[in-house]
C-alpha positions as CSV (number, residue, x, y, z in Angstrom):
1,M,0.0,0.0,0.0
2,F,3.1,2.4,0.8
3,A,4.6,1.5,-2.9
4,F,0.9,3.1,-4.7
5,K,0.6,6.3,-2.0
6,K,4.0,7.2,-2.7
7,T,3.7,6.3,-7.0
8,F,0.5,7.9,-6.8
9,L,2.3,11.3,-5.0
10,I,5.0,11.4,-7.8
11,A,2.3,11.0,-10.1
12,T,0.4,13.6,-9.1
13,A,2.9,16.3,-8.5
14,M,5.0,15.4,-12.2
15,I,0.9,16.2,-13.9
16,L,0.4,19.3,-11.4
17,I,4.3,20.8,-12.1
18,P,3.9,21.5,-15.6
19,L,0.6,22.5,-15.0
20,S,1.8,26.4,-13.1
21,S,3.8,27.0,-16.0
22,Q,3.1,29.3,-18.8
23,A,1.8,26.7,-21.6
24,K,4.5,25.4,-23.9
25,E,7.0,28.1,-22.5
26,G,10.5,25.9,-22.6
27,W,9.0,22.5,-24.3
28,S,11.6,20.8,-26.5
29,F,10.4,17.1,-28.9
30,N,13.4,14.1,-28.4
31,V,13.9,10.9,-30.2
32,G,15.8,8.6,-28.1
33,Y,17.3,5.4,-27.5
34,Q,15.8,3.2,-24.9
35,N,13.8,6.2,-23.9
36,P,11.3,5.2,-22.5
37,P,12.9,2.6,-21.2
38,G,12.6,-1.0,-22.6
39,A,11.7,0.9,-26.6
40,L,14.1,0.8,-28.9
41,V,13.2,4.2,-30.1
42,G,10.8,6.8,-28.1
43,V,9.3,9.8,-28.9
44,N,9.4,12.3,-25.8
45,F,8.1,15.8,-24.9
46,M,10.2,17.5,-22.3
47,R,9.4,20.8,-20.3
48,F,12.5,22.8,-19.0
49,W,12.9,24.9,-16.1
50,T,15.8,26.7,-14.7
51,H,17.1,23.5,-13.4
52,W,14.5,21.2,-13.5
53,A,12.6,19.3,-16.6
54,I,10.0,16.7,-16.5
55,E,9.9,14.8,-19.6
56,L,6.8,12.2,-21.1
57,G,7.1,9.9,-23.7
58,I,5.7,6.8,-25.5
59,G,7.7,4.4,-26.9
60,W,5.5,1.2,-27.5
61,I,2.0,1.6,-29.1
62,N,0.1,-2.0,-30.4
63,L,-2.5,-1.5,-32.7
64,N,-5.2,-5.1,-32.5
65,S,-7.9,-6.0,-34.9
66,S,-9.7,-9.4,-34.9
67,S,-13.0,-10.6,-36.5
68,R,-14.7,-14.0,-36.7
69,T,-18.2,-15.1,-37.7
70,S,-20.2,-16.8,-35.0
71,D,-24.0,-16.8,-36.5
72,P,-25.6,-15.8,-39.6
73,K,-28.0,-14.4,-38.2
74,N,-25.8,-12.2,-35.9
75,G,-23.1,-11.7,-38.6
76,T,-19.8,-11.2,-37.7
77,N,-18.5,-10.7,-34.2
78,G,-14.8,-9.3,-33.0
79,S,-12.8,-6.5,-31.7
80,S,-9.8,-4.4,-31.8
81,S,-8.0,-2.7,-29.8
82,V,-4.8,0.0,-28.6
83,A,-2.2,-0.2,-26.2
84,V,0.3,2.0,-25.6
85,A,3.0,2.5,-23.2
86,G,5.8,5.1,-22.3
87,D,7.4,6.6,-19.1
88,A,7.4,9.9,-17.2
89,N,10.2,11.4,-15.8
90,L,11.8,14.2,-13.3
91,K,15.4,15.4,-14.4
92,Y,17.3,17.9,-12.3
93,L,19.9,19.4,-14.2
94,F,23.6,20.5,-12.5
95,L,25.1,23.7,-13.2
96,N,24.6,25.8,-15.9
97,G,25.7,26.3,-19.5
98,D,25.7,24.3,-22.8
99,L,27.1,21.0,-20.8
100,R,25.1,19.7,-18.0
101,P,25.6,16.7,-15.6
102,Y,22.1,15.5,-14.6
103,I,20.6,13.0,-12.0
104,Q,16.3,11.7,-13.1
105,G,13.9,9.4,-12.1
106,G,10.3,8.2,-13.3
107,F,8.2,5.1,-13.8
108,S,6.7,3.4,-16.7
109,V,3.0,4.5,-17.7
110,A,0.7,2.1,-20.1
111,S,-2.9,2.1,-21.3
112,V,-5.2,0.1,-23.1
113,T,-8.5,0.4,-24.5
114,S,-10.5,-2.5,-26.3
115,V,-14.3,-2.4,-28.5
116,G,-16.4,-5.3,-29.8
117,D,-16.4,-8.4,-28.1
118,N,-13.8,-7.2,-24.8
119,T,-14.9,-3.9,-24.5
120,G,-13.0,-1.8,-21.8
121,V,-10.3,0.3,-20.6
122,A,-6.9,0.0,-17.8
123,A,-4.0,2.1,-17.0
124,G,-1.2,1.2,-15.1
125,V,2.0,2.8,-13.3
126,G,4.9,0.1,-13.9
127,G,8.5,-0.4,-11.9
128,G,10.8,3.2,-11.7
129,F,13.9,4.0,-12.9
130,F,17.3,6.2,-11.5
131,G,20.1,7.4,-13.5
132,G,22.2,10.0,-14.4
133,G,23.5,11.8,-17.7
134,L,25.0,14.7,-19.5
135,F,22.8,17.2,-21.0
136,L,24.5,18.9,-24.6
137,S,22.3,21.9,-25.3
138,G,22.6,24.2,-28.3
139,Q,20.2,27.1,-28.6
140,K,18.2,24.7,-31.3
141,V,19.1,21.4,-30.6
142,F,20.1,19.4,-27.4
143,A,21.6,15.9,-26.8
144,Y,22.1,13.4,-23.8
145,G,23.1,10.0,-22.4
146,S,22.3,8.9,-19.4
147,I,23.1,5.4,-17.2
148,N,20.6,4.2,-15.7
149,S,19.3,1.5,-12.9
150,A,15.8,-0.2,-12.5
151,G,16.3,-2.2,-9.2
152,G,19.0,-4.9,-9.3
153,L,21.2,-6.1,-12.0
154,N,19.0,-4.1,-14.4
155,T,21.0,-1.4,-16.2
156,F,20.3,0.3,-19.4
157,F,21.5,3.1,-21.1
158,Q,19.7,6.1,-23.0
159,A,20.5,8.4,-25.4
160,G,18.6,11.3,-27.8
161,L,18.7,14.1,-29.6
162,G,16.2,16.7,-29.7
163,F,14.9,20.3,-30.6
164,Y,13.7,22.9,-28.6
165,F,10.2,24.1,-30.1
């Protein structure tokens, strides 16, 4: 129960922090390797402040559709589903300038919806991760790389290239 409360508080903070700032100020788009974790390539949106950044990413989308004929009177039955998985993380960037070390922590998120024979919606928050890396920034473009842990011996490398709006 404590883990759920902790995850809920972190998720709520990550949602409310961007809402307290002006829309689109400091937003960027980036394509990342293993960002979100578990995705070979992901698409991410990041909001920057002086030393803080919040990043929301999508790294996996699955579209599925099936049909079957069960009865000539009822016609064709079937279902369609969409599943999306990604992550949300918070970064703290040290120093000022073009090369900035940072630490980050985040968690996985997923949502599934289906219609047809099995209509429903589900969402969940997965395991957390933490790590640190280097952030290299220009006026319009940035790059980053980090080493992260998802607990135990499960470590992974992330890298990306992004553009400021």
